[in-house]
C-alpha positions in Angstrom: 8.4 -2.8 -15.4 5.1 -4.6 -16.1 2.8 -1.9 -14.8 2.1 1.5 -16.0 0.9 4.2 -13.7 -1.5 6.5 -15.5 -1.1 10.2 -14.6 -3.9 12.4 -15.6 -3.3 15.5 -17.6 -4.6 18.9 -16.6 -7.4 18.4 -19.0 -8.9 15.6 -17.0 -12.4 15.9 -15.6 -11.1 14.6 -12.3 -9.7 16.8 -9.6 -5.9 17.3 -9.5 -4.3 15.1 -6.8 -0.9 14.2 -5.4 -1.6 10.5 -6.2 -2.3 8.4 -9.2 -6.0 7.6 -10.0 -5.4 4.5 -12.0 -2.8 1.9 -13.2 -2.8 -0.6 -16.0 -0.5 -3.5 -17.0 1.6 -3.7 -20.1 0.7 -6.9 -22.0 -0.3 -10.2 -20.4 0.3 -10.4 -16.7 -0.2 -12.6 -13.7 -2.0 -10.8 -10.8 -0.8 -11.1 -7.2 -3.2 -10.3 -4.5 -1.7 -9.5 -1.1 -3.9 -9.8 2.0 -3.4 -7.1 4.6 0.2 -6.8 5.6 0.2 -6.3 9.4 2.8 -4.9 11.8 3.6 -8.3 13.4 6.8 -9.8 14.6 7.9 -13.4 13.9 5.9 -14.6 17.0 2.7 -13.0 15.7 2.7 -10.1 18.2 1.9 -6.5 17.2 5.0 -4.3 17.1 5.1 -0.6 17.9 1.8 -0.1 19.7 0.6 3.5 19.4 3.2 4.4 16.7 1.4 4.8 13.3 4.6 5.6 11.4 6.6 2.6 12.7 3.7 0.2 12.1 3.3 1.6 8.5 7.0 0.9 8.0 6.7 -2.6 9.3 3.7 -3.3 7.1 5.6 -2.1 4.1 8.5 -4.4 5.0 6.1 -7.3 5.3 4.4 -6.3 2.0 7.8 -6.2 0.3 8.5 -9.8 1.6 5.1 -11.1 0.6 5.3 -9.8 -3.0 8.9 -11.0 -3.3 7.8 -14.5 -2.3 5.3 -14.3 -5.1 8.0 -13.2 -7.6 7.4 -9.5 -7.6 8.7 -6.2 -6.2 7.0 -3.1 -4.8 7.6 -1.6 -8.3 5.1 -4.2 -9.6 2.3 -3.0 -7.4 -0.7 -1.6 -9.3 -3.0 -0.8 -6.3 -2.8 -0.5 -2.5 -5.3 0.1 0.3 -3.8 1.7 3.5 -6.1 1.1 6.5 -5.5 3.0 9.7 -7.5 2.4 12.9 -8.3 6.0 13.7 -11.0 8.7 13.5 -8.4 11.4 13.0 -7.3 12.6 9.6 -3.9 13.5 10.9 -3.2 9.8 11.8 -4.2 8.8 8.2 -1.7 11.4 6.8 1.1 10.2 9.1 0.6 6.6 7.7 0.3 7.9 4.2 3.5 9.9 4.4 5.5 6.7 5.2 3.8 4.8 2.3 4.2 7.6 -0.2 7.9 8.0 0.7 8.5 4.3 0.2 7.0 4.3 -3.2 8.7 7.5 -4.3 8.5 7.7 -8.1 6.2 4.6 -8.4 3.0 6.4 -7.6 0.7 3.5 -6.9 -3.1 4.2 -7.0 -4.1 3.9 -3.4 -7.1 4.2 -1.1 -6.5 5.6 2.4 -9.2 4.6 4.9 -9.8 5.1 8.6 -11.6 2.3 10.5 -12.6 1.8 14.1 -10.6 -1.3 14.8 -8.2 -3.8 13.0 -7.7 -7.5 13.6 -5.0 -7.6 16.3 -5.0 -5.8 19.7 -2.8 -2.7 19.3 -2.8 -2.8 15.5 -3.1 0.6 13.9 -2.1 0.0 10.3 -2.7 -2.6 7.6 -1.9 -2.5 3.9 -3.5 -4.5 1.1 -2.1 -4.7 -2.4 -2.4 -5.9 -5.9 0.7 -6.5 -8.1 1.1 -7.6 -11.7 4.0 -9.4 -13.2 4.5 -10.4 -16.9 3.5 -13.9 -17.9 6.5 -16.0 -18.6 
């Protein structure tokens, strides 16, 4: 695995958290920047309107495909930003739960943000990412 997730010890000056604060790469690597993965079908239509969890899952599927086409896996991610169109923290948590379960042991440093609107009508979730793969 080219990336290393940095877990902070109990001696850190930062607050304890259920997520990683930072990540680094091991050795020389090639970065991969993924624009927001959206919950779109093959015709460009938003799937699962009103369903945060289902849209988060579809965004993760699209993210997996996008990084694979660039020669990486979800295990190569070193940062994500999960964006949810909501003013309610509970909606943010519902999206985060899907993301967190997908990454399991690979605790990617992530930012979780609520916004008023996203780019497509009915879109509730979008996920941006950065991955790093070793230079050949």
